[in-house]
Phi, psi and omega in degrees: 000141175265176187301316183299313172303323177290325177293323183290321177291323180296314182296321180294317183289328179295317182287323179293325184251009179050056179253157170232156177246129182241133177232132180287157177301339179271350181293164180305150184308307187292334171295308180302316181295340177264358181282158169280334181203134178239137188181191177277171192299311188277332175296324179289328175290330180285334180291319175308319177289327183282338183278151179274006182288151185265342180228131171242128178262106188259104182276084184198218184239176194300308184306324178299310181294324175299319176297328179296310183294324183296323178274341184221060185296350179277346176267156172274123183253122185242132176254123178309324174228108187297345177271003180289100182247185179227112178308319179293318176296329181286351186276350174228133169253165182296313179305302189298322177294322178300316177293322176297321181301329178295334185270347176232063191289351178260000191257141174277138180270114175255124185242128175298135173306340173285064184202165178286162178297330175302320181284319177301321177302334183269352186267159173277332184192141173275164172206166177243169182289343175284321194245005191306310184304312185292320177302311181300320178292328179281353181281133183277050178213147180258011174226130184238133164252121186251125174225158354260354193268115184288330179291310173304323185287315184295318178299317183290325177303332174282350184256355187221157169274354180286146181284125183243114172273132191255129169285159178265053174241167186199164170265118188299330179294314180282332176299330186272353172283130183250171175292328177298325176296313179306301186293330175294319180289327176293321183291325183278330178231078193291345182264001187271145171276136177264114173251126183243145175276140184291358168279004177281163182295152176307320183294332175290303183307326180301329185268355195273151172272339175196136186242116187213158170288172177311313184293321176302312175307310184298311179300307182299323180296321189290327188253001178280155170279353179285149186250353182223142183221136169259132188248117181263067171196199196293140194290342180292349179295342182295326183300304186288323177301313181292328179292320182282325174230084184286340183274356179242171190246137182227138179228129174291141182295325183213132182288350179271355177287079186223122181264111183288329179294327187282338186264005177288338170281113173237166183302314173305324174287326172297315175299318181293324180290317175301315185292309193263336180058032179263007186242036181292139175253121183224166182232133175304141187301322182289332175282329181296313183295321174296310190295321180294333179292316178300318178292320177296328183290321173304311182295324175297322180286315180229087181305137186289000000 
């Protein structure tokens, strides 16, 4: 089947099964174009709650589909490729977190949504890259254990007087972006504004003109009077940015900022998920309930 035939069949199955396709900003461009909604991971999970669809095809990685199921267990949640994981999420386990909590008995555990359901279940509250600062400030404790991203955690520590203990985890894609990459890009595009994701290293963020989540980067670029932007995150963001702001120019800070896991969702794998329903993502109910409490506390602290 060629792409046009695949897209026609996807459309037929979506109608037949009352399904929607959600695609992350880092998904392949052709998958984004086929999706009903494109956005960041948690916004998509919230969208899954709001839709009247019976089936969610989540073009992302495992923790994203888990989050959608945690919030919408009555829906069928499919991951196009069941092997699409997140290296950063794998850098913290529930067992390791339970052990660490014994070392910080007075700390509240703040868990980045880029983590497994089991880790969310062991945490006090979740956060996103957009609301982490607000979540930390809303906690009635002066000590925080932040998991799993040390770079996002370090950035948040600069915004609060609270003591923030950092887990030694990171996103490999953002971690490999260097200050040299930024300076090289700025030399090549001297009129461009540098927008960075807070998963980047501190020395990279030090050069940023703005630090935002993926959704924040897209929103800022759309309303800004600036015309050129260097983008410090996964390079597939260029597709969404150029679609939303075609009159502006965008340059990836590094051509190597490429997440192979996020590219595992392809049009054929989306079609296969809809046809076979063999890549269902579920979470054991006891873990789901605990994980949902962490997400609910985040929404209570910082209403969406």
